[in-house]
C-alpha positions as CSV (number, residue, x, y, z in Angstrom):
1,M,43.5,-37.4,-27.4
2,D,43.3,-40.1,-24.7
3,T,42.5,-42.9,-27.3
4,F,45.1,-42.1,-30.0
5,V,47.5,-44.8,-30.6
6,E,50.7,-44.0,-32.6
7,N,51.5,-46.3,-35.3
8,F,47.9,-47.5,-35.4
9,H,45.9,-44.3,-35.9
10,A,46.6,-41.7,-38.8
11,K,46.6,-38.3,-37.0
12,K,45.0,-36.7,-39.8
13,D,42.2,-39.0,-39.5
14,V,41.9,-38.9,-35.8
15,E,42.1,-34.7,-35.6
16,R,39.3,-34.6,-37.8
17,M,36.8,-36.0,-35.1
18,E,35.5,-33.8,-32.1
19,Y,36.2,-35.7,-28.8
20,V,33.5,-34.5,-26.2
21,P,33.5,-35.2,-22.2
22,L,31.1,-38.0,-21.6
23,G,29.6,-36.3,-18.6
24,R,31.6,-36.6,-15.3
25,T,33.3,-40.1,-16.3
26,G,36.6,-38.6,-17.7
27,L,35.9,-40.2,-21.0
28,K,36.4,-38.3,-23.9
29,V,34.0,-40.0,-26.8
30,S,33.9,-39.3,-30.4
31,K,31.0,-37.2,-31.7
32,V,29.9,-40.1,-33.9
33,S,29.9,-43.6,-32.1
34,F,29.2,-47.0,-33.4
35,G,26.1,-49.1,-32.3
36,T,25.9,-52.7,-33.0
37,G,22.4,-53.9,-32.5
38,T,23.0,-54.0,-36.5
39,F,25.1,-57.2,-35.5
40,S,22.0,-59.5,-34.8
41,Q,19.4,-61.2,-37.0
42,L,17.2,-58.1,-35.4
43,Y,18.6,-56.2,-38.7
44,G,18.9,-59.3,-41.1
45,D,21.7,-61.5,-42.3
46,L,25.2,-60.2,-41.3
47,D,28.4,-60.4,-43.4
48,E,30.6,-61.0,-40.3
49,E,33.7,-60.2,-42.0
50,K,32.3,-56.9,-43.4
51,A,31.3,-55.9,-39.7
52,V,34.6,-56.7,-38.2
53,E,36.4,-54.7,-40.8
54,A,33.8,-51.9,-40.3
55,V,35.0,-51.7,-36.8
56,V,38.5,-51.7,-37.3
57,F,38.0,-49.0,-39.9
58,A,35.7,-46.9,-37.8
59,V,38.4,-46.7,-35.1
60,K,41.1,-45.7,-37.5
61,Q,38.9,-42.9,-38.4
62,G,38.7,-41.7,-34.9
63,I,35.5,-43.3,-33.7
64,N,36.2,-44.4,-30.0
65,Y,33.0,-45.5,-28.3
66,F,31.2,-48.9,-29.3
67,D,27.7,-50.0,-27.9
68,T,26.5,-53.4,-27.7
69,A,24.2,-55.7,-25.7
70,P,23.4,-59.3,-24.7
71,F,20.2,-58.7,-26.5
72,Y,21.6,-58.2,-29.9
73,G,21.3,-61.7,-31.2
74,Q,21.7,-63.3,-27.9
75,G,25.5,-62.4,-27.5
76,R,26.3,-62.5,-31.3
77,S,26.6,-58.8,-31.3
78,E,29.1,-59.0,-28.6
79,E,31.1,-62.0,-30.2
80,V,31.5,-60.1,-33.4
81,L,32.5,-57.0,-31.7
82,G,34.8,-58.7,-29.6
83,K,36.5,-60.4,-32.8
84,A,36.9,-57.2,-34.3
85,L,38.4,-55.6,-31.0
86,R,41.0,-57.9,-30.7
87,K,42.5,-56.5,-33.6
88,I,42.6,-53.2,-32.0
89,P,44.8,-51.8,-29.3
90,R,42.8,-51.8,-25.9
91,Q,43.8,-47.8,-25.6
92,A,42.1,-47.0,-29.0
93,Y,38.5,-47.6,-27.7
94,Y,35.9,-47.5,-25.0
95,V,33.3,-50.2,-25.3
96,A,29.6,-50.3,-23.5
97,T,27.5,-52.9,-23.2
98,K,24.3,-53.7,-21.2
99,V,22.2,-55.9,-18.9
100,G,18.6,-56.5,-18.1
101,R,17.4,-57.6,-21.8
102,Y,18.4,-60.9,-23.0
103,E,16.3,-62.9,-25.4
104,R,13.4,-62.5,-27.9
105,D,11.4,-65.1,-26.3
106,F,9.1,-63.3,-23.9
107,E,9.5,-65.4,-21.0
108,R,13.4,-65.2,-21.0
109,M,13.6,-61.8,-22.4
110,F,14.1,-59.5,-19.3
111,D,16.0,-60.6,-15.8
112,Y,17.0,-57.6,-13.8
113,S,18.0,-60.0,-10.8
114,A,21.6,-59.7,-8.9
115,A,22.5,-63.0,-10.1
116,K,21.7,-62.6,-13.8
117,T,23.3,-59.3,-13.9
118,R,26.3,-60.9,-12.5
119,E,26.7,-63.8,-15.0
120,S,25.8,-61.4,-17.8
121,V,28.6,-59.2,-17.2
122,E,31.2,-62.0,-16.9
123,R,29.7,-63.4,-20.1
124,S,30.1,-60.0,-21.8
125,L,33.9,-59.7,-20.6
126,H,34.4,-63.0,-22.3
127,L,32.7,-62.3,-25.6
128,L,34.3,-58.9,-25.9
129,G,37.6,-60.2,-24.9
130,V,38.4,-57.4,-22.4
131,D,39.5,-57.3,-19.0
132,Y,37.1,-54.2,-18.1
133,I,34.0,-52.8,-19.7
134,D,34.0,-49.1,-19.9
135,V,30.2,-48.6,-19.5
136,V,27.6,-51.1,-18.7
137,Q,24.0,-49.9,-19.0
138,I,21.0,-51.1,-17.6
139,H,18.6,-51.9,-20.7
140,D,15.4,-50.8,-21.1
141,V,14.3,-50.4,-17.5
142,E,10.7,-49.5,-18.3
143,F,10.2,-53.4,-18.8
144,A,11.1,-54.1,-15.3
145,P,8.1,-55.3,-12.9
146,N,8.8,-52.1,-11.0
147,L,11.8,-50.0,-10.6
148,D,12.8,-51.1,-7.3
149,I,14.3,-54.1,-8.5
150,V,16.7,-52.4,-10.7
151,L,17.4,-49.9,-7.8
152,E,18.0,-52.9,-5.1
153,E,19.3,-56.0,-7.5
154,T,20.8,-54.6,-10.8
155,L,22.4,-51.3,-9.7
156,P,23.9,-52.6,-6.6
157,T,25.6,-55.6,-8.4
158,L,26.9,-53.2,-10.9
159,E,28.4,-51.2,-8.3
160,A,30.0,-54.2,-6.6
161,L,31.5,-55.3,-10.1
162,R,32.7,-51.7,-10.6
163,N,34.5,-52.0,-7.1
164,E,36.1,-55.4,-8.4
165,G,37.4,-53.7,-11.4
166,K,35.1,-55.4,-14.0
167,L,33.6,-52.2,-15.1
168,R,34.1,-48.4,-14.8
169,F,31.0,-46.6,-15.3
170,I,27.3,-47.2,-15.0
171,G,24.5,-46.3,-17.3
172,V,20.7,-46.7,-18.1
173,S,18.7,-46.8,-20.9
174,A,15.0,-46.5,-21.6
175,Y,12.7,-45.6,-24.5
176,P,10.2,-43.7,-22.4
177,L,12.3,-40.2,-21.3
178,N,9.8,-40.0,-18.2
179,V,11.3,-43.2,-16.9
180,L,14.6,-42.4,-17.4
181,K,14.0,-39.2,-15.2
182,Q,12.2,-41.0,-12.7
183,I,14.8,-43.7,-12.2
184,I,17.8,-41.1,-12.2
185,S,15.8,-39.3,-9.4
186,K,15.6,-42.3,-7.4
187,A,19.2,-43.1,-7.7
188,L,20.8,-39.5,-7.4
189,G,24.4,-39.7,-8.3
190,R,24.7,-43.3,-8.9
191,F,24.4,-43.2,-12.7
192,D,27.1,-41.9,-15.0
193,T,25.5,-42.2,-18.6
194,V,22.0,-42.0,-20.0
195,L,21.2,-43.5,-23.3
196,S,18.2,-42.3,-25.2
197,Y,17.2,-44.1,-28.7
198,C,14.8,-42.7,-31.4
199,R,13.8,-39.5,-29.5
200,N,15.9,-37.0,-31.4
201,T,14.7,-37.9,-35.2
202,L,13.1,-36.2,-37.8
203,F,9.8,-37.2,-36.8
204,D,10.3,-37.1,-32.5
205,E,12.5,-34.2,-30.9
206,A,11.2,-35.1,-27.5
207,L,14.8,-35.8,-26.1
208,K,15.8,-31.9,-26.2
209,D,13.4,-31.2,-23.4
210,Y,15.1,-33.7,-21.2
211,V,18.6,-32.8,-21.8
212,P,18.7,-29.9,-19.3
213,F,17.5,-32.4,-16.6
214,F,20.3,-34.9,-17.7
215,Q,23.1,-32.2,-17.8
216,Q,21.9,-30.9,-14.2
217,H,22.9,-34.6,-12.9
218,H,26.3,-34.5,-14.8
219,L,25.6,-37.5,-17.0
220,G,27.1,-38.3,-20.4
221,I,24.2,-38.4,-22.8
222,I,24.3,-40.9,-25.7
223,C,22.0,-40.0,-28.2
224,A,21.3,-43.4,-30.1
225,S,19.2,-44.2,-33.4
226,G,18.7,-41.0,-35.3
227,H,17.7,-43.2,-37.9
228,G,14.8,-44.4,-36.0
229,M,15.6,-48.0,-36.0
230,G,15.7,-48.0,-39.6
231,L,12.7,-46.2,-40.1
232,L,14.7,-43.1,-41.5
233,T,16.4,-45.0,-44.4
234,N,16.0,-45.5,-47.9
235,G,15.9,-49.4,-47.1
236,G,13.0,-48.8,-44.4
237,P,12.5,-50.7,-41.0
238,Q,12.4,-54.2,-40.3
239,P,8.9,-56.1,-40.0
240,W,9.3,-56.0,-36.3
241,H,9.5,-52.1,-35.9
242,P,6.7,-51.1,-33.5
243,A,5.7,-47.6,-35.1
244,D,2.0,-47.5,-36.1
245,Q,1.4,-47.6,-39.9
246,Q,0.7,-43.9,-40.5
247,L,4.3,-43.1,-39.0
248,K,5.5,-45.9,-41.4
249,S,3.9,-44.5,-44.4
250,V,5.3,-41.0,-43.9
251,C,8.8,-42.4,-43.3
252,A,8.1,-44.6,-46.6
253,E,7.2,-41.4,-48.4
254,A,10.2,-39.6,-47.6
255,A,12.2,-42.4,-48.5
256,E,10.7,-42.6,-51.8
257,Y,11.3,-38.9,-52.3
258,C,15.1,-39.5,-51.5
259,K,15.3,-42.1,-53.8
260,Q,14.0,-39.9,-56.6
261,H,16.6,-37.6,-56.0
262,C,19.5,-40.2,-55.4
263,I,19.8,-39.3,-51.9
264,E,20.2,-41.6,-48.8
265,L,17.5,-40.5,-46.2
266,G,19.9,-41.9,-43.4
267,K,22.3,-39.1,-44.2
268,L,19.8,-36.8,-43.8
269,A,18.4,-38.2,-40.6
270,M,22.2,-38.4,-39.2
271,H,22.5,-34.7,-40.1
272,H,19.3,-33.6,-38.5
273,S,20.3,-35.9,-35.3
274,I,24.0,-34.6,-34.8
275,E,22.6,-30.9,-34.7
276,L,21.2,-31.4,-31.2
277,P,23.2,-29.5,-28.5
278,G,23.7,-31.6,-25.5
279,P,24.6,-35.3,-26.1
280,A,28.2,-36.4,-25.9
281,T,27.8,-38.8,-28.7
282,F,25.6,-39.7,-31.5
283,L,25.2,-43.3,-31.8
284,A,24.6,-45.1,-35.3
285,G,24.0,-48.6,-36.1
286,M,26.3,-49.5,-38.8
287,Q,27.6,-52.9,-40.5
288,T,29.9,-51.9,-43.2
289,T,32.5,-49.6,-44.1
290,E,30.2,-47.9,-46.3
291,L,27.8,-47.0,-43.8
292,V,30.6,-45.8,-41.5
293,N,31.7,-43.6,-44.3
294,I,27.9,-42.1,-45.0
295,N,27.8,-41.0,-41.2
296,L,31.2,-39.6,-41.1
297,D,30.8,-37.6,-44.2
298,T,27.6,-36.3,-42.7
299,Y,29.4,-35.3,-39.7
300,L,32.6,-34.0,-41.2
301,N,31.0,-32.2,-44.6
302,G,27.4,-31.7,-43.8
303,L,24.9,-31.6,-46.5
304,S,25.0,-30.7,-50.4
305,K,22.9,-27.8,-51.8
306,T,20.6,-30.6,-53.2
307,E,20.6,-32.8,-50.0
308,A,19.7,-29.9,-47.9
309,E,16.8,-28.6,-50.0
310,V,15.4,-32.1,-50.0
311,L,15.7,-32.0,-46.3
312,A,13.8,-28.9,-46.0
313,Y,11.1,-30.2,-48.1
314,L,10.7,-33.2,-46.1
315,R,10.5,-31.4,-43.1
316,E,7.8,-28.9,-44.1
317,R,5.7,-31.2,-46.5
318,V,6.5,-34.7,-45.3
319,F,7.1,-35.1,-41.8
320,A,4.5,-32.4,-41.0
321,K,1.8,-35.1,-41.6
322,T,2.9,-37.2,-38.7
323,N,0.2,-38.2,-36.4
324,K,1.9,-40.0,-33.6
325,T,5.7,-39.3,-33.4
326,H,6.4,-42.1,-31.0
327,W,5.6,-45.8,-30.2
328,E,5.6,-45.5,-26.5
329,G,3.9,-48.1,-24.7
330,V,3.3,-50.2,-27.9
331,E,6.1,-53.2,-26.9
332,L,5.4,-52.6,-23.1
333,E,1.6,-53.9,-23.7
334,S,2.8,-56.6,-25.9
335,Y,5.1,-57.9,-23.2
336,W,2.9,-58.0,-20.5
337,A,0.1,-59.2,-22.4
338,A,2.5,-62.5,-23.5
339,M,3.4,-62.7,-19.9
340,K,-0.1,-62.7,-18.7
341,A,-1.3,-65.3,-21.4
342,T,1.7,-67.6,-20.3
343,K,0.8,-67.1,-16.7
344,S,-2.7,-68.3,-17.5
345,E,-1.7,-71.2,-19.4
346,L,0.7,-72.3,-16.5
347,N,-2.3,-72.1,-14.0
348,V,-4.7,-74.3,-16.2
């Protein structure tokens, strides 16, 4: 295993993990990977010490792929992850970040220009404390004014940075799957990975219809947020979650049923997610060693008889009530409405 480091890893822990080729990159990534969107104010207060501890623990348990982005806490996530990575041999992990989405303020949220892309990668290198980044992904391309700017500015800049040795592979992410298909078709052979989030869950299984297309283009498929950005956990989603009230109510009912049976809904969600054939890795947001253990336990040991019974009940009796399985267009509409309002104010 390429990321095994003698005297750092315990062989027995690493041997329990499955490592899967990430498309045509040559990287072999752990089936379970670590998302750090949770290292930001988007998911409430963070205990930085526990977060660092969780990263080091995860690597020792065989997780070798970490995903972050400048948008997660305006660099906070990269900074905290960087503190953890400095405690780990560079050979032991792959790290991925993003460009394109930056701040929570609508006016400064997105920037797909060449200059900002270069500046962002340089900043990520500094915050992460690495000489190169394994994968840099273009973040949420559906928010670009049009895909041309991504293809004419963002992507060529990343290709130039790759030639300079600052990154190894280039990926793309978006919530609408049709937008991913569109941009991959427009830039044939130029992307190495594709990240899809919240589209392989207990309420939305749309990703499976796109897996053959991604595979046909030899892309490493990263399946993120089987927990639906917190919807599918006993704790429930953050106030900003874009899902409609009916879907939130269905998930709340599922969480309540799980609590009554002393079961964590997040474990059932993770189990459901990792059953999908095709993705190289299943990315879950984690903040503590406890959450790392829950996700690893799901992957390594599956469900108990009671957990399996509860999951069957939820699939049949609760999630079947879902009216709308996704929130495509919701954030996009808010964003462009806010931008239009800002423009009108400036023109007054």
